[in-house]
C-alpha positions as a Markdown table, in Angstrom:
| # | Residue | x | y | z |
|---|---|---|---|---|
| 1 | Unk | 0.0 | 0.0 | 0.0 |
| 2 | Unk | 1.7 | 3.2 | -1.2 |
| 3 | Unk | 0.7 | 6.8 | -0.6 |
| 4 | Unk | 1.6 | 9.3 | -3.3 |
| 5 | Unk | 1.2 | 13.0 | -3.1 |
| 6 | Unk | 2.4 | 16.2 | -4.8 |
| 7 | Unk | 2.2 | 19.9 | -4.1 |
| 8 | Unk | 4.8 | 21.2 | -6.7 |
| 9 | Unk | 2.2 | 23.2 | -8.6 |
| 10 | Unk | -0.9 | 25.3 | -7.8 |
| 11 | Unk | -2.7 | 22.2 | -6.4 |
| 12 | Unk | -2.6 | 19.5 | -3.8 |
| 13 | Unk | -3.0 | 15.9 | -5.0 |
| 14 | Unk | -3.0 | 12.6 | -3.2 |
| 15 | Unk | -3.4 | 9.0 | -4.3 |
| 16 | Unk | -3.4 | 5.6 | -2.5 |
| 17 | Unk | -2.1 | 2.6 | -4.5 |
| 18 | Unk | -2.9 | -1.0 | -3.5 |
| 19 | Unk | -3.2 | -4.3 | -5.4 |
| 20 | Unk | -2.0 | -2.9 | -8.7 |
| 21 | Unk | -4.3 | 0.1 | -8.8 |
| 22 | Unk | -5.1 | 3.4 | -7.2 |
| 23 | Unk | -8.0 | 2.9 | -4.8 |
| 24 | Unk | -8.5 | 6.4 | -3.6 |
| 25 | Unk | -7.4 | 9.9 | -4.8 |
| 26 | Unk | -8.1 | 13.6 | -4.3 |
| 27 | Unk | -7.0 | 16.6 | -6.3 |
| 28 | Unk | -7.7 | 20.2 | -5.3 |
| 29 | Unk | -6.6 | 23.4 | -7.1 |
| 30 | Unk | -5.0 | 26.0 | -4.9 |
| 31 | Unk | -2.5 | 28.8 | -5.5 |
| 32 | Unk | -1.5 | 28.7 | -1.8 |
| 33 | Unk | -2.3 | 26.9 | 1.4 |
| 34 | Unk | -0.8 | 23.5 | 0.5 |
| 35 | Unk | 0.9 | 23.2 | 3.9 |
| 36 | Unk | -2.4 | 23.5 | 5.7 |
| 37 | Unk | -4.3 | 21.2 | 3.3 |
| 38 | Unk | -1.9 | 18.4 | 2.6 |
| 39 | Unk | -2.3 | 16.3 | 5.8 |
| 40 | Unk | -6.1 | 16.7 | 5.9 |
| 41 | Unk | -6.2 | 15.6 | 2.3 |
| 42 | Unk | -4.0 | 12.6 | 3.1 |
| 43 | Unk | -6.3 | 11.6 | 6.0 |
| 44 | Unk | -9.3 | 11.9 | 3.7 |
| 45 | Unk | -7.7 | 9.7 | 1.0 |
| 46 | Unk | -6.9 | 7.0 | 3.6 |
| 47 | Unk | -10.4 | 7.2 | 5.1 |
| 48 | Unk | -11.9 | 6.8 | 1.6 |
| 49 | Unk | -10.0 | 3.5 | 1.3 |
| 50 | Unk | -10.7 | 2.5 | 5.0 |
| 51 | Unk | -6.9 | 2.5 | 5.5 |
| 52 | Unk | -4.6 | 3.8 | 8.1 |
| 53 | Unk | -1.1 | 5.4 | 8.1 |
| 54 | Unk | 0.5 | 2.3 | 9.8 |
| 55 | Unk | -0.7 | 0.2 | 6.9 |
| 56 | Unk | 1.5 | 2.1 | 4.4 |
| 57 | Unk | 4.6 | 0.2 | 3.0 |
| 58 | Unk | 6.1 | 3.2 | 1.1 |
| 59 | Unk | 5.5 | 6.9 | 0.2 |
| 60 | Unk | 5.9 | 8.4 | -3.2 |
| 61 | Unk | 6.3 | 12.2 | -3.4 |
| 62 | Unk | 6.6 | 14.8 | -6.2 |
| 63 | Unk | 10.0 | 16.5 | -6.1 |
| 64 | Unk | 9.5 | 19.0 | -8.8 |
| 65 | Unk | 10.4 | 20.9 | -10.9 |
| 66 | Unk | 7.8 | 23.5 | -9.9 |
| 67 | Unk | 7.0 | 25.9 | -7.1 |
| 68 | Unk | 9.9 | 26.1 | -4.7 |
| 69 | Unk | 7.7 | 26.4 | -1.6 |
| 70 | Unk | 5.3 | 23.7 | -2.7 |
| 71 | Unk | 8.1 | 21.2 | -3.4 |
| 72 | Unk | 9.6 | 21.8 | 0.0 |
| 73 | Unk | 6.2 | 21.2 | 1.7 |
| 74 | Unk | 5.7 | 17.8 | 0.1 |
| 75 | Unk | 9.3 | 16.6 | 0.4 |
| 76 | Unk | 9.4 | 17.6 | 4.1 |
| 77 | Unk | 6.1 | 15.8 | 4.7 |
| 78 | Unk | 7.2 | 12.7 | 2.9 |
| 79 | Unk | 10.5 | 12.5 | 4.8 |
| 80 | Unk | 8.8 | 13.1 | 8.1 |
| 81 | Unk | 6.1 | 10.5 | 7.6 |
| 82 | Unk | 8.7 | 7.9 | 6.3 |
| 83 | Unk | 10.8 | 8.5 | 9.4 |
| 84 | Unk | 7.9 | 8.2 | 11.8 |
| 85 | Unk | 6.5 | 5.1 | 10.1 |
| 86 | Unk | 9.8 | 3.4 | 9.3 |
| 87 | Unk | 9.1 | 3.0 | 5.6 |
| 88 | Unk | 10.9 | 4.3 | 2.5 |
| 89 | Unk | 10.0 | 7.6 | 0.8 |
| 90 | Unk | 10.6 | 7.7 | -2.9 |
| 91 | Unk | 11.0 | 10.9 | -4.8 |
| 92 | Unk | 9.5 | 11.1 | -8.3 |
| 93 | Unk | 9.9 | 14.1 | -10.7 |
| 94 | Unk | 6.8 | 15.6 | -12.2 |
| 95 | Unk | 8.5 | 15.1 | -15.6 |
| 96 | Unk | 8.7 | 11.4 | -14.9 |
| 97 | Unk | 5.0 | 11.4 | -13.8 |
| 98 | Unk | 3.9 | 13.1 | -17.0 |
| 99 | Unk | 5.9 | 10.6 | -19.2 |
| 100 | Unk | 4.4 | 7.5 | -17.3 |
| 101 | Unk | 2.9 | 5.1 | -19.9 |
| 102 | Unk | 3.3 | 7.7 | -22.7 |
| 103 | Unk | 4.5 | 6.4 | -26.1 |
| 104 | Unk | 8.3 | 6.5 | -26.6 |
| 105 | Unk | 10.2 | 8.6 | -27.5 |
| 106 | Unk | 8.5 | 11.2 | -25.4 |
| 107 | Unk | 9.2 | 14.8 | -24.7 |
| 108 | Unk | 7.7 | 16.0 | -21.5 |
| 109 | Unk | 7.1 | 19.7 | -20.9 |
| 110 | Unk | 6.3 | 21.9 | -17.9 |
| 111 | Unk | 5.7 | 25.6 | -18.0 |
| 112 | Unk | 8.4 | 27.7 | -16.3 |
| 113 | Unk | 8.6 | 31.5 | -15.7 |
| 114 | Unk | 9.8 | 34.0 | -18.3 |
| 115 | Unk | 8.8 | 32.2 | -21.4 |
| 116 | Unk | 10.8 | 29.1 | -20.6 |
| 117 | Unk | 9.8 | 25.4 | -20.1 |
| 118 | Unk | 11.2 | 22.4 | -18.2 |
| 119 | Unk | 11.9 | 19.6 | -20.6 |
| 120 | Unk | 13.0 | 16.0 | -20.4 |
| 121 | Unk | 13.2 | 13.4 | -23.1 |
| 122 | Unk | 12.6 | 9.7 | -22.6 |
| 123 | Unk | 13.0 | 6.4 | -24.5 |
| 124 | Unk | 14.3 | 4.7 | -27.6 |
| 125 | Unk | 17.9 | 5.8 | -27.0 |
| 126 | Unk | 16.8 | 9.4 | -26.9 |
| 127 | Unk | 16.9 | 10.0 | -23.1 |
| 128 | Unk | 18.0 | 13.4 | -22.1 |
| 129 | Unk | 18.2 | 14.8 | -18.5 |
| 130 | Unk | 15.8 | 17.6 | -17.5 |
| 131 | Unk | 16.7 | 21.2 | -18.4 |
| 132 | Unk | 15.3 | 24.7 | -18.3 |
| 133 | Unk | 14.9 | 25.7 | -21.9 |
| 134 | Unk | 13.6 | 28.8 | -23.7 |
| 135 | Unk | 10.4 | 28.1 | -25.7 |
| 136 | Unk | 12.2 | 29.2 | -28.8 |
| 137 | Unk | 14.8 | 26.4 | -28.4 |
| 138 | Unk | 12.3 | 23.5 | -28.0 |
| 139 | Unk | 12.9 | 22.4 | -31.6 |
| 140 | Unk | 16.4 | 21.4 | -30.7 |
| 141 | Unk | 15.0 | 18.6 | -28.5 |
| 142 | Unk | 13.0 | 16.9 | -31.2 |
| 143 | Unk | 13.8 | 13.5 | -32.7 |
| 144 | Unk | 12.1 | 11.4 | -35.2 |
| 145 | Unk | 8.8 | 9.9 | -34.0 |
| 146 | Unk | 8.7 | 11.9 | -30.8 |
| 147 | Unk | 5.4 | 12.6 | -28.9 |
| 148 | Unk | 4.8 | 15.6 | -26.7 |
| 149 | Unk | 3.1 | 15.4 | -23.3 |
| 150 | Unk | 2.6 | 18.0 | -20.6 |
| 151 | Unk | 1.5 | 21.5 | -20.0 |
| 152 | Unk | 0.5 | 23.5 | -23.1 |
| 153 | Unk | 1.2 | 20.4 | -25.2 |
| 154 | Unk | -1.7 | 21.0 | -27.7 |
| 155 | Unk | -0.5 | 24.5 | -28.6 |
| 156 | Unk | 3.2 | 23.4 | -28.7 |
| 157 | Unk | 2.2 | 20.4 | -30.7 |
| 158 | Unk | 0.6 | 22.6 | -33.4 |
| 159 | Unk | 3.5 | 25.0 | -33.4 |
| 160 | Unk | 6.2 | 22.3 | -33.7 |
| 161 | Unk | 4.1 | 20.0 | -35.9 |
| 162 | Unk | 4.5 | 16.9 | -33.7 |
| 163 | Unk | 1.8 | 14.7 | -32.1 |
| 164 | Unk | 0.8 | 15.1 | -28.5 |
| 165 | Unk | -1.0 | 12.9 | -25.9 |
| 166 | Unk | -2.5 | 13.8 | -22.5 |
| 167 | Unk | -0.8 | 12.5 | -19.4 |
| 168 | Unk | -2.1 | 9.0 | -18.6 |
| 169 | Unk | -2.8 | 9.9 | -14.9 |
| 170 | Unk | -3.0 | 12.8 | -12.6 |
| 171 | Unk | 0.3 | 13.7 | -10.9 |
| 172 | Unk | -0.2 | 12.0 | -7.6 |
| 173 | Unk | -1.7 | 8.9 | -9.2 |
| 174 | Unk | 1.3 | 8.6 | -11.5 |
| 175 | Unk | 3.7 | 9.2 | -8.6 |
| 176 | Unk | 2.1 | 6.5 | -6.5 |
| 177 | Unk | 2.3 | 4.0 | -9.5 |
| 178 | Unk | 6.0 | 4.9 | -10.2 |
| 179 | Unk | 6.8 | 4.6 | -6.5 |
| 180 | Unk | 5.3 | 1.1 | -6.5 |
| 181 | Unk | 7.5 | 0.1 | -9.4 |
| 182 | Unk | 10.6 | 1.4 | -7.6 |
| 183 | Unk | 9.7 | 0.3 | -4.1 |
| 184 | Unk | 12.0 | -2.8 | -4.1 |
| 185 | Unk | 15.1 | -0.9 | -5.4 |
| 186 | Unk | 17.6 | 1.2 | -3.5 |
| 187 | Unk | 17.1 | 5.0 | -3.8 |
| 188 | Unk | 18.2 | 8.1 | -2.0 |
| 189 | Unk | 15.9 | 10.1 | 0.3 |
| 190 | Unk | 13.6 | 12.5 | -1.6 |
| 191 | Unk | 15.2 | 15.9 | -2.4 |
| 192 | Unk | 13.8 | 18.9 | -4.3 |
| 193 | Unk | 14.5 | 19.0 | -8.0 |
| 194 | Unk | 14.7 | 22.7 | -8.6 |
| 195 | Unk | 16.7 | 22.8 | -12.0 |
| 196 | Unk | 16.7 | 26.6 | -12.0 |
| 197 | Unk | 18.1 | 28.7 | -9.1 |
| 198 | Unk | 15.8 | 30.6 | -6.8 |
| 199 | Unk | 14.7 | 34.1 | -7.9 |
| 200 | Unk | 15.1 | 35.4 | -4.3 |
| 201 | Unk | 18.6 | 36.7 | -3.4 |
| 202 | Unk | 20.1 | 37.9 | -0.1 |
| 203 | Unk | 19.7 | 41.6 | 0.6 |
| 204 | Unk | 22.6 | 43.8 | -0.5 |
| 205 | Unk | 22.0 | 46.1 | 2.5 |
| 206 | Unk | 24.4 | 45.6 | 5.3 |
| 207 | Unk | 22.9 | 44.7 | 8.7 |
| 208 | Unk | 23.2 | 46.7 | 11.9 |
| 209 | Unk | 26.4 | 46.5 | 13.9 |
| 210 | Unk | 26.1 | 43.8 | 16.6 |
| 211 | Unk | 27.5 | 45.1 | 19.9 |
């Protein structure tokens, strides 16, 4: 029984995977407030399946890329729950989740600030690690027979003249399924996948003199 959840975007999503399928899931759009809503949504998801936290065998969590604060919320929650329950926590990138069960080769795309996108390419010898790329440079990632999946994929598909498909599952559901596939392999503790540096920077003003 594997719990998956994700707060890396303007939403809060949960899914409970058991016996080869997702048996309960919730998804709520929210621009902020994920920290307050995540645990109640987890409790609701478990209650829908008549399950309890101590029945979980692993946790799958979205590690980004996406909203910096949202990523930290879910990764911290996953590591805390895993430590308390004595079970593994498995980090899954949202680009992996989008590509789950998509035809190969696949180009996954996530919208990023300032007319950029996060891209990752999967399959058929065309694998390429995730990068932050200007929309004008997406064509450089194309290979023969590639399919697009992800945010704004219909518009990008038309502009680039390549086929697109919708994601097979909602983010939390895909994360739970991928975590189930990886549950019996070794993996590091979940850590945020930021790709781009934070926009915030330390103040240039010097602080007061400490006496």
